[in-house]
Structure formats: structure tokens, C-alpha cells
N, C-alpha and C positions, 0 to 999 in steps of 0.2 A: 263197508269201505269200498269205494269205487275207483280209486286211483289206478290207472293203467299207464303203461309206457308206450309211447309212440316214438318213432325215430326222431331224435333231436336234431337240431339244425347243424350241430358240429359233427355228427356221425360220419358223414361222407368224407370230410376233409381228414379226419383222424384215420379212417380206414385206408384212405388212399396213400397214407404215409408208410404203410406196412410193406416191407419188401416182398416181391413175388419170388417163388421158387424156394430152393434150399441153398445153404451156404457151404461150399467146400473150399476149393481154391478161390472161387468167386461164386456169384449167384447163378444158379442153374435151374432149369425146369426139371421136374421128375421125369424119369424115363416114360416115353409115350405121352407126356403132357398130363399125366394123371393128377387129379386133385380130389380133395374131400371138403365137405361143407363145414363151416363153423357157424354155430347158432348162438343167438343172444337168448339166454334162459329167461329173461324178463318178458320177451315177446314171442319166443320160440320161432323167430324168423331167421333165415339165413342172412348173415351179415358179411361173410367173406368166404373165400376158398383158399386152401393151402395146398402146397405140393404134397402129393401122396407118394412119398419115397418108398421104393422097394429095395430089395437086397443089393442090386447093382448101385443104386444111389447111396445107400448106407456105406458101402465099401469105398465109393468115391470120396465120401467125407473122411473115412479113415485113411485113405491114401494121402489126403491133404494133411491130416494130423500127424501121420507117420513121417511124411516128408519134412515137416517143420520141427519135429521133435528134438533132433540133435542140436540145432541152432538155438532153439528156445531154451533148452537146458543149459546151454553155455552163455546165454544172456545174463548179464550181471543182475544180482538182486535189486540194485538201485534202478536199473532200466525197467525191470518188471514192475517195480513199485510205481514208477512214473506212469506206465500204461494204466495201472489200476487207479491211480489218482485222477487221471484223465477220464476214466469211466465213471468215477464218483461224480465228477463235475458234470459229465454228460447226462447222467440220470437226474441230477438236480436241475439242470437246465431244462430237461424234457419231462419234468415231473407231471405237469398237467396232462400232457399228451399221453404218457404212459398210463396214468391213472384212468383216463377215459377209455383206453384200450382194455385195461383189466376189467373195468366196469361192464363194457360191452361183451367181452368173451366169457365172463363167469358170473356176472350179476352182483359183484361185490359193491357195497355202497361207495359212493365217490369219496366219502370221508375215509373209509378204511382203505380204499385203493391208493389214495395219496399217502397214507401211512405205510402201505406196502412199498411204494417207490422209495420212500425215505429209508425204510428198513433195508432194501436192496442196496441203496447207495452206501449205507453204513457198513455193509459187508465188504464192498470194494475198498472203502477207506481203511477198515480194520486190517485187511490182508495186504494192502499197500504198506502198512506199517509193520506187519509181521514178516513180510517178504525179506526185509533186511536184517532179520534176527534169526538166522538159522541155528538150530540146536546141534551142538557137537561138543566133544570134549577131547582134551589132550592131557594125559597123565602117565607117570611112570608105572610100570608093572610092580606088584608087591616085592618081587625079588630084585628089581632094579636092572635086570638084564635086557629088558625091552621097553619101548615107549608105546603106549596105546593111543592111537588117534582115531576118532570116529568122524565120519563125514556124512552129512545128510544129502542124498541125491534124489532127484525126481524119479518117480516110478516109471514114467513113460506115458504114452497115449492113454487117455481115459475115456470111458463112456459114462456120461452123466444123464440119468433118467429122472425127470422131475414130475411132480404131481400137478393136478389142476387147481387145487384149492389156494395155493400161494404161488402162482406161476412165475412171477418175476423174482421175488425174494428167494425162493428155493433154487432158482437158476443161479442167482447171484451168489448164494452161499457156497454152491459147488464150484462154479466157474472161478470165483475170486480165489478160493483156496488152491485149486488146481494150477492156475496160472502163476500165482505167487510162488508155488513150490517148484516151478519150472516145467510143468507138464503141459502138453497140448491136450485138447479136449474135443470130443464130439458130444454136443448137447442134443438130447431128444426130449422135447416137452410132451406133455399129454396131448392127445388129439383134441380134447375139449378146449384147450387153451394154447394154441400155437403162436398167436399173434405177438404177444409181449416178448417171447423168446426170439422171434425173428427180428424185432426191432432192436433187442439187445445185441444180436449178432451184427447188425448194421452199425450200431453205435460203437461197438468194439473196433470195427474196421476204420471208422472215422477217427477213433482215438489213436490209431496207429498200430493196431495188432497186426503182426505179419500174417501173410496168407497161411492158412492151415492151423494157426494157433488156436482158434476157436471156430469149429464147424457147427452148423445147426441143421438138423434134419427133422422133418415133420412127416408123420405117417399115420395111417389108419390101421396099419398092420404092425403093431408094436412087437408081437411075438416073432414075426418073421425077420424084421430088421435086427432085432436084438439078438436072436439066435445066430444070425450070420456074423455079427460083430464079435460076439463072445467066442466064436470058434476061430477067429483070426488070430494068429500068433503075435501080430504086432500090437494088439490091445493088451495093456498090462494092468488095468484097474477099472472096476465098476463101482459107481456110486449110485444107489437107487433109493428113492423115497416113494413109498406106495404101500400097498396092502401086504399083509403077512403071507397069504397064499402065493402071491406072485413073487415075493421075496424068497420064499422057500424054493420055488422053481429056479429062480435065477442063481441061488446059491448052489443048487445041484449042477447047473450048467457051468458055472464058474469053477466048480471043483475039478472038472475034467482037465482044466488047464492051470489050476492052482493060481487063479487070479486074485489079486488084492481086492477086497470088497469092503464097502461101507453100506450098511443097510439101516435105513430109518423106516420102520414098519408100523403096523397098526398099534393102537392104544385102546385102553378101556379105563380112563383115568378116574379114580375115586376122589371125591371132595369131602373130607371129613370135617364135621362141625361138632365140637364138643360143647357141653353145657356152659363151660366157662368162657366161651368165645364172646367177643364184642358183636352183638347182633347186627348193628348197622354195618360194621366192617365186613362181617361174614357175608351179608347179602350183597354188598357192593362188589366184593371180590368174586362171589359166586356168579354174578351177572357177567363179569368180565370173562371168567373161566368158561362159562357156558356159551355166551353169545358172540365172542370173538369169531370172526369169519362166518357168522351166522350159524355157529355150532358145527361148522364143517372143518374142524381142526383135529389133528391126531392127538394133540395135547389138551383138547377141550374136555371139561368135566363131563363125564358120561354118567356117573353114579353119585348121587348126593347121599352120603351116609351121615345121618344126623342123630345126635343123642336125644333121648326121649324128653329130657327136661327143657330143651330149647326148640324141639321139633315143631310144635304148633306155631310158635311165633315166627320161626324161620320160614315155614311153609307159607304162612299168610303174607309175609313180606315179599317172598319170591313171587307169589301169585300176583301181587300188586305190581311188581316191577315188570314181569313178563307180559301181563295184560296191557301195559302201557306202551309196549314197543310198537312204533309206527312201521308197519310193513307196507312197502310200496316201491315205486320206480327207483332204482338204485342211483340214478343220476341227480336226484333231488337232494338238496343239502339237509333237509329235515327228515330224511328216511333213516330209520334205525336198523332195518333189515330188508334186504333185497331177496331175490329168488334163490332157490337152491340150484345145484349145478345142472340138473336135468330131471326128467320125469321119473327115472329110476330112483333118484334120491328121494323124491316126494313119496313115491310108493313105499319105500323102505321105512320112512318115518311113520307113515300111516299104519303099516303092518305092525311095527313095534309098539305103537300106542294102543292099537286094538288088542294086541296080545296081552299087554299089561293090564288093561281094563278087564279083559276076560278072566284074568287071574286074581282080580280083586282090587287093583289100583283105582284111585279116584282122580278124575280130572278136576282140578280146583281152579284152573285158569286157562284161557285160550283166547289169544288176540285175534283181531279181524285180519283178513287177507284181502287183496284186491279182487274184484270181479274180472272176468275175462281171461285172456291167455296169460301164460307165465307160470313158471315152476315154483309156485309159492307154497310154503308150509307155515302153519300158524304156530307162533311161540306158545308153548304149552307147559304146564306144570302138572305132574302126576304125583300124588301123595300115597303113602301106604303101599308102595310098590313091593311086591313079594320077591324073595331072593331067587325064585325060579322063573321070574319073568325074563323073556328073551332080551329085553333092553338092559338087563343087568350083566349080560354076557356078550352082547354085540355092540359095536360102535353105532350109535344112532346117526351120527353125522348130520345133525339137524337141530333145530331150536326147541328141544324137549328136555326139561329138567325132571329127572326121575328121583324121587325122595324115598329112601329106605331108612327106617328107624332102627337104632341099636341102643343097648343098655350100657354095656361096659366097654372100657378101652380095649380089652383083649378081643371082645366080639368085633369091634370096629376094625382092628388090624386084620383079623382073620377074614372078614368080609372084603376088605380092600385088596388083600393079596389073593383072593379066590378068583384068579384069572390067569390065563396063559401069557397075558401081556404085562409089560413093565416099563412103560415109557415115562409117564408123569403121574404124580400124585399131589394132592393139596391137603393141607390141614389148617384148621382155624382153632386157636386156643390162646388164652391170655397167660398161660403158665409156661415159662421157658423150659422147665424140666420136662413137662409133658411134650412140648414141641420137639426137643432133642430125642427123647425116648421113643416117641412114635415115628419120627423121621428115620431113625436108625433101623426100625423094623419094617418100614414100608419097602416093598420089593419094586423099586422103580429107579430109573436112571436119573430122574429129576424130581425134586420135591419143593413145592411152593409152600412156605410157612407164612401164614397170614397174608398171602399174596395169591391172586388168581392168574398171574402172568409170569411165566418162567423164561420166556425166550429173550435172549440177549446176545448180540454179536460177539461179546467177549467171553461167553460161557460155553462149555462143552455140551452140545445138544445131542441127546441120544438115549437109548433105552437098554434094558436087559431082558432076559427071558426071550419070548417070541416077538419082542418089539425091536429087535435089531442088533447090529454089531457096529462098533466104531462110534466116533463122535464128529459132529460138525460144529463150526464156530470155535472161538477161542484159539489159543495156540495149539490146542489138541487137534483142531481141524486141519491145520497145515501139515501136521505129522502124518495124517492119513494118506497124503499124496507123496510122501517121501520114504525112502528106504535107507537104512544105515549101512555104510561100508566101514569096516574096521581095517585100519592100516597098522601093521606091526613094524615098528621102527627100531633101529639099534638103540639100546638103552644108554643113558648118560653115565651110568655107573659101571660100565663094562670096559 
């Protein structure tokens, strides 16, 4: 295959629309005019520069968020909802522009990038609706001597740290919930993907967000700016999506000031296929669970645990499906898989495949990838992967399906739970009793039953064990940005 990506005709106009600098009270240049490069992983060429914020710049953004905090907290839920509805409309209006930016900065196919913009808009719509439904209660005490009233209040200024794999939608999931709850926020996107968040900040201003309600900082020194913000007493909440090792460090830092935290960390999702599963359905959903975001998803299926009676047929069908994936320029409508995030991602995929093969796994499918530049990895199926292969314990974060065979239900459950992570799990079976029984025993915050996709704006997204704390999405996501105050009132019966 020889398809390669050259700069399309629309690239310059799209990139020119990205704001310069970082957003605090207004758009500013980083101290000293520092910038860092943003590369297109499909060509490995520099496509833009972003403000390289340091500690002083990060604190300027927090200054803005802190200055706006009291007034935004007092803004009525209806007025907050109006802003979020405007942002929903803005993302819908700028759908193609944002999708093109996502495609350029992370190499996501244009089809998936459009879907991400829709997903981001759906979060603003959802939390616009949730903003006017605060949770609280009013009830007499059991002895009738007092009346109990609870009030949900915003926790205060928040730091929102987002990953590179879903740059716009993960920002939307955090920003929408924080603003709906009455919190101001400092958004720090990943250095690989700053552009879509900068545009989101500008759209928020155009939609009427008061100064400081949403600040956006970009930096190549994530550790430095984050450490400075976490040490500042004005910050009251951290929401982080990223790796488990970084999450552990941030929890340690947050503990010093007893910050509220939400952590969506790494995963090692098992995809269980039982003998009684519908083969066509299992393969279709397996392809979704594996290939969504090019395999670069924390909830993506990392280990395919397949019962022996269906394993040969499942492996053959997966091999056929993966070999047929068209890998190429992500801006083409017929491309099924673009590049990975960077060269490190490609090297990790190669390392894990080579380790599995060295331990006895068999490569039964490998698609073609483009010649020339670009961070491409071939869609690959590995069969007979042994339990001690590294890919069974590390997130591959790439288009590799690793099949491990099992005999009994108990064996499958034990293998699925043999990980420090507990974000998502999937199971395929035609027996409802087995579905309920196995789902109850899987150690994961989310379980897809005969489905390869669990994400939904109305559902609580999050994990257990070392996959994180708290939930995003659904009404539960709003509660993460609120604190309860209890009022003790004179009772009606005294």
C-alpha cells in the first residue's frame, strides 16, 4: 500500500483559525513568548506552535478562575444551562472545522473525528439539562426536633487535565460538568493535542462565558505547571484522565491539600467470548471494542479471552476483519485507520507484538500500512497468546488483537480479573444467566454485555482498582464537582 498524506488544501485555513497564546482573563502569550511544536502524526511534520506556559502563566490562569469563582457560583442554574446550550450549538456549527483540527493534531480518521465532535456536543447538551436539576433533600429528623436540609454547592476552581486520544470530547466531558455545577475551570490539554482545546476556549468566550470561567493553558512542562497549581490553596478540585503512574503521583500531591479528585486512569480491558456467543455479533462488537480510536482507547479491548469451542472460528473471522482495514491518510473518507499518536506509540506496539511471538503467539493477520512517513502500525491479530506475554498485562494502545484461549467460565473470570486495572470489561454470550453471573464477578467499573461500546453521555464512566476514582458522565458526573452542605433547621414538631 502506498497511500501517503500530503498537506491538504484546507489545512492552512483550518489552522489559522486556532487562537494564539493561552486563555486566562483574555488571550495572552506565554512568558517570554515561549512555544512548542505540534506535529501531524500522519506526516510527522510541524503544523503549528502553541504557547508553552510555565508556572507564572499557569498561576495567571488560576488567578482568572479564582476571580470569577464567586460570581459564577451565584449564577442561576438556568443561566449556566443557557451557556452550555450555546456551546452545544457552537460545536455543532463548527463540526467540520473541529473535526479537521482533530484529524491534523492526532491522526484520527475524519469519520471518527466528526463523531468525536458530536460526542463532545452531546456532553454540553447533557449537562445543560442536568444543571437545572441539582440534587438536595429536605426532611424532618427522626425525632422531629429539627429539619434536615442539604444543599449542593460548587467545590470551587478546578484543574482539568485531558488526554491526547480524545482531545475534544474529554475536555467537553470535564468542562461541561464543572461549569454546570457552578465551578470555574483551568483546562490543560495534552501537549500532543492542544489545538482543539484552544478552539473550545474561544467558542466558550463567543458563547458568552464570563472572563475566567474557563481558562485554557498549554504546556510542554506538564509536571511543572501542574505541581504549581496543585500547591495553590485557591484550587479545590482536580480531574485527571491519563496513565495510572501519573495518576498515582497526582493523588500524592493532591493529598497534601486534601483536594477533591476524579481519576480516570489506565485500563486492560478483557473481551470474553463464550462458546454460546453469536459468532457474527461477537466479531462485529470485537472490532468496535478493539479498533475504536485506532486501538488508542483506555476502554478498548486489550485481551480477547475466547472459549476453546469457538476460538478457531472467532480467530479466523477476526483475522479477516483486521486484514481488511484500510490504513492510510486520515482525511480520506474511505480510510479505516490513521496513524498512531507518535513514534513512541508505534515502538510500543512493535515491542509487545515481538514479545508475544517470542513467547509462542502466532501472527494470523497483518494489514498493509502506507509507505513513507507517518506513525502507522499494522492492524494485527495474534492467536494462542500465552498468559505471561507482556501484551496480556500492558495496554497495547494500538490496533493489535491478542487472543488467549480458555476452557471454563471460572478460568475466564480469573484471567479477566488478573490485572491491577478495572476500567472496562466485555462479554459475549447468548445466555442471560451467564451474562448476569459473569458481569457480577468481573472487577470493572463498566461491563459491556454483547456490546463493544460502553461510552454514553448519560452513563457514569469510570473504573475501580488502579483504574481510578469517581465517575464522569451521567448525573453522577455533576456530583463530582459539588459538595454537600447540611443545614439544621428548627423542627416542625417542636
